[in-house]
Each structure stands twice: as C-alpha cells, then as structure tokens.
C-alpha positions in Angstrom: 33.5 -19.2 15.7 31.3 -15.7 15.9 27.9 -15.3 15.2 27.4 -12.4 12.9 24.5 -9.6 13.9 22.3 -11.2 11.2 22.4 -14.4 13.2 21.7 -12.7 16.4 18.3 -11.3 15.2 15.1 -13.4 14.9 12.6 -13.6 12.8 9.4 -10.9 13.0 6.0 -12.2 12.1 3.9 -9.1 11.0 -0.1 -9.1 11.1 -2.4 -6.9 9.0 -3.3 -5.1 12.1 0.8 -4.4 13.0 0.9 -3.4 9.1 -1.0 -0.1 9.8 1.8 1.0 12.4 4.7 0.2 10.4 5.8 1.7 7.3 3.5 2.1 4.2 2.9 3.9 0.8 -0.1 6.7 0.9 -1.8 5.9 -2.6 -4.5 8.6 -3.4 -7.6 6.7 -5.0 -8.1 9.5 -7.7 -4.4 9.1 -8.4 -4.2 5.7 -8.8 -7.6 5.5 -10.5 -5.7 7.8 -13.2 -2.1 6.4 -13.6 -2.5 3.0 -11.8 0.8 1.5 -10.9 2.6 5.1 -11.1 0.8 5.8 -7.9 3.5 3.8 -5.9 6.0 5.9 -7.3 4.1 9.0 -6.2 3.8 7.6 -3.0 7.6 7.6 -2.9 8.0 11.1 -3.6 5.3 12.4 -1.1 7.6 10.3 1.3 10.5 12.4 0.8 8.3 15.8 0.5 4.8 17.3 -0.2 6.7 20.5 -1.4 9.0 21.5 -4.3 12.4 19.5 -3.6 15.8 18.4 -5.1 16.1 14.4 -5.0 17.7 11.9 -6.4 15.8 9.3 -8.9 17.5 6.8 -6.7 16.2 8.1 -3.4 12.4 8.1 -4.7 13.0 4.4 -5.9 14.2 3.1 -2.6 11.1 4.9 -0.8 9.3 3.8 -3.2 10.5 0.4 -3.5 10.6 -0.1 -7.1 13.5 -0.5 -9.8 15.0 3.2 -11.1 14.5 2.2 -14.2 10.4 1.6 -13.4 10.5 4.8 -11.1 12.4 7.1 -14.2 9.1 5.7 -16.2 6.6 7.0 -13.8 7.8 10.1 -12.9 7.8 11.1 -17.0 3.9 9.7 -16.3 3.0 11.3 -12.9 4.5 14.9 -15.0 2.5 14.4 -18.0 -0.6 13.7 -16.4 0.0 16.9 -13.7 0.5 15.2 -10.6 3.7 16.1 -9.9 6.1 18.5 -11.9 9.6 18.2 -12.7 12.0 21.1 -13.5 14.6 19.2 -14.4 18.1 19.9 -12.8 17.6 23.1 -11.4 21.0 25.4 -10.6 22.5 26.3 -7.3 22.7 30.2 -6.3 26.1 29.9 -7.3 25.2 28.8 -10.9 25.9 25.4 -11.0 23.6 23.0 -12.2 22.6 20.7 -9.7 23.0 16.7 -9.9 19.3 16.2 -9.0 16.3 17.0 -10.8 13.7 19.0 -8.7 10.2 17.6 -8.4 7.2 19.4 -6.9 3.7 17.5 -5.9 1.1 20.3 -7.6 -1.8 21.9 -6.3 -4.1 19.5 -7.9 -2.3 16.1 -6.2 -2.2 17.8 -2.6 -6.1 18.0 -3.3 -6.4 14.6 -3.8 -4.4 13.1 -0.7 -7.1 13.3 1.5 -8.6 10.0 -0.2 -6.1 6.7 -0.1 -5.2 3.7 -0.3 -2.5 2.0 2.2 0.2 -0.3 0.8 2.4 -1.9 3.8 6.1 -1.8 2.6 6.0 -6.1 2.6 3.9 -6.1 -0.3 5.7 -3.7 -2.4 8.7 -6.4 -1.6 7.3 -9.5 -2.3 7.6 -10.2 -5.8 4.7 -12.4 -6.7 2.2 -9.7 -5.5 1.9 -7.9 -9.0 -0.4 -4.1 -9.2 -3.8 -5.5 -9.1 -3.1 -7.4 -6.0 -1.5 -4.2 -4.9 -4.2 -1.8 -5.5 -7.1 -4.2 -3.9 -5.0 -4.9 -0.7 -4.4 -1.1 -0.3 -8.4 -0.3 -0.7 -9.3 -3.0 2.0 -6.4 -2.2 4.5 -7.5 1.6 4.4 -10.7 0.3 5.0 -9.2 -1.5 8.1 -7.8 1.4 9.3 -10.9 3.2 9.1 -11.8 0.3 11.5 -9.4 0.7 13.7 -9.8 4.5 14.4 -13.8 3.5 15.1 -12.7 0.5 17.4 -10.1 2.7 19.4 -13.1 4.9 20.1 -14.8 2.1 21.9 -12.4 1.7 24.1 -10.2 -1.1 22.7 -6.3 -0.2 22.2 -2.9 -2.1 21.3 -2.3 -3.7 24.6 -5.7 -5.6 24.2 -4.7 -7.7 21.7 -6.2 -8.2 18.2 -8.4 -11.0 19.8 -10.3 -8.5 21.6 -9.6 -6.1 18.3 -12.1 -8.8 16.4 -14.5 -8.7 19.1 -14.7 -4.4 18.9 -14.8 -5.2 15.6 -18.1 -7.6 15.4 -20.1 -5.1 17.2 -19.7 -2.3 14.6 -20.8 -4.4 11.7 -17.7 -7.4 11.5 -17.3 -8.6 7.7 -20.1 -6.1 6.7 -18.0 -3.6 6.7 -15.8 -5.1 3.9 -18.1 -5.2 1.1 -16.8 -3.9 -2.0 -18.7 -3.7 -5.1 -16.6 -3.7 -8.1 -18.2 -0.7 -9.3 -16.6 1.2 -6.3 -13.3 -0.6 -6.6 -12.8 0.1 -10.2 -13.6 3.6 -9.0 -10.6 4.3 -6.6 -8.4 1.9 -8.6 -8.9 2.1 -12.0 -8.8 -1.4 -12.8 -10.8 -3.5 -15.3 -12.7 -5.4 -13.7 -11.0 -8.8 -14.7 -7.6 -7.3 -13.0 -10.0 -6.9 -9.8 -10.5 -10.1 -9.8 -7.3 -11.5 -10.6 -6.4 -9.2 -7.8 -9.0 -10.4 -5.2 -8.1 -14.0 -6.5 -4.0 -13.7 -5.3 -5.3 -11.8 -2.2 -7.3 -14.9 -1.4 -4.6 -17.4 -2.5 -1.9 -15.8 -0.4 -3.8 -16.0 2.4 -3.9 -12.5 3.1 -7.6 -11.8 2.4 -11.0 -13.9 2.9 -12.9 -13.3 -0.5 -16.5 -14.1 0.0 -18.8 -13.7 -3.4 -22.0 -12.0 -3.7 -24.4 -12.3 -6.5 -27.9 -10.7 -6.9 -31.1 -12.6 -7.4 -31.1 -11.4 -10.9 -27.7 -12.8 -11.8 -25.5 -9.3 -11.5 -22.8 -8.3 -9.3 -23.3 -7.6 -5.5 -21.1 -6.5 -2.5 -18.1 -9.2 -2.4 -16.7 -9.2 1.1 -12.9 -9.2 1.5 -12.4 -9.3 4.6 -8.8 -9.1 6.1 -7.5 -12.3 7.5 -6.6 -12.1 11.2 -4.6 -15.2 10.9 -2.3 -14.1 8.2 1.1 -13.5 8.9 4.4 -11.9 6.9 7.5 -13.9 8.2 10.6 -11.2 8.2 13.5 -13.0 8.1 17.1 -11.4 8.3 19.7 -11.9 6.1 23.7 -11.6 6.2 24.1 -9.0 3.8 21.5 -6.7 6.2 18.5 -7.7 4.0 15.7 -9.2 4.8 13.7 -12.3 3.1 9.8 -12.5 3.3 7.3 -15.3 3.2 3.4 -15.5 4.4 2.0 -17.8 6.4 -1.5 -18.5 8.2 -1.6 -19.0 11.7 -3.7 -21.5 13.4 
C-alpha cells in the first residue's frame, strides 16, 4: 500500500527562538489592555489589511485561529471600543450588496501598533493555554525578539545556533533582561494580578518559561524573572487530514 503525503512528512520541532521567525500574531499592548482576548481577533484583521477592506468573518477567524462565533463577538467589542470600524455589507459599483462586511483599522489603532506582544501560531492552537497564558507569553516573546535584535547587533546570526545565542545574551544581562514587575504586566496585558499569576504558573508548568519569583525585604512584589526556556520545543506532527497535531516537550 502506498503511503500518503502526510505519512511522508516528518515531525517538526520549534523552539521559542524559532517561533519568532514563523507565523505570529501582533497584539498591540494598548489594545490588549483595553479589550483583552479580542486583541487576537484584531491581530487577525491586521494580518489581512491595515486599511479598509471587505473580508469574511471566516477569513478573519482563520488568521486569528479562533472559532467564528468568538470572532463575531470580538468584532463587536473592537468596533464599540474604536479599534476597528465595521461598515457592514457595503455595495459594489453596480449597486449590489457585497457578500462580506467592510472593516477598517482606525487611526487610533494604527497609532497603537508600535508597542506589541508576539503570539506564535502554535499558542493559538494549543487548547490548554488560556488567554492569561497567551497574554503573558506575548509580552515575554516581545522581549525575546528585542534581545534577539540586540544579540544580532553583537554579531550573532541564525547559522551560529541557539547555544551561542545564549552566550551572547548572557553578555547583555541574561535573565535580568527578563524581569517583569506585576505593574508592568498589568499595564501591557490588562489582566488582574490573579490572572497574571495563573498565566505565569501555566507557562511554567508547560515548560515554556522558567519563572523565578522575587520578593522585596518589606514583603512586597518585586520584578519576577520570566525567562524563555531554551529547552522548550513544540512538536508539530502532520495528520492524515492535512492538519497537524501539537505536543510540547522539554529537551535535554
């Protein structure tokens, strides 16, 4: 019996550093702090166009990697908060009603695009990672992306490998570059403190980050270290229905 195309494909392992080179969603922190999980749908809209465009909700849901029903609710929230404009089903030049709605990213939203979190596609697909984990992860990976740019300025490139990346990163401060205060995470994600703790705890349990708590001498919260785990891998396995399954593991 001949093997299927899916059988011929091999599993792929993706590290957090690899994830920065793959598909990911841009989550502007100002929007995230305002509308929370609806930001994922905004990112889906942004992947299609940052100007006025007519597009189906199904197409947005595919880019945002969310159920259509969830996206419909998010679009209402985004419109009500002034991040997108939903003009409904417009008309063609011949006067016929379009089959899809017309959406526009507002100038307010465009002004908020410079500061954002990075949410890799696999984090959208993994069902056991809730919004609190996604939001915290996006902030951590945005910091990793910034440090990657700094390391590249020091002479590192992809061909040198991740072990050498870690050495370069250490010369720039290492783990200290991944200190996040509770106030900082609240400002960027819009989450309550309990949700942030839940997100950090979940990310650590899954092996995605190393979380080291820090407490001041007076008992107050200091800046916790949330360090991307270099040993974390997403295992992407092709399935016979032309989809993929995901598992997480920690190597070494």
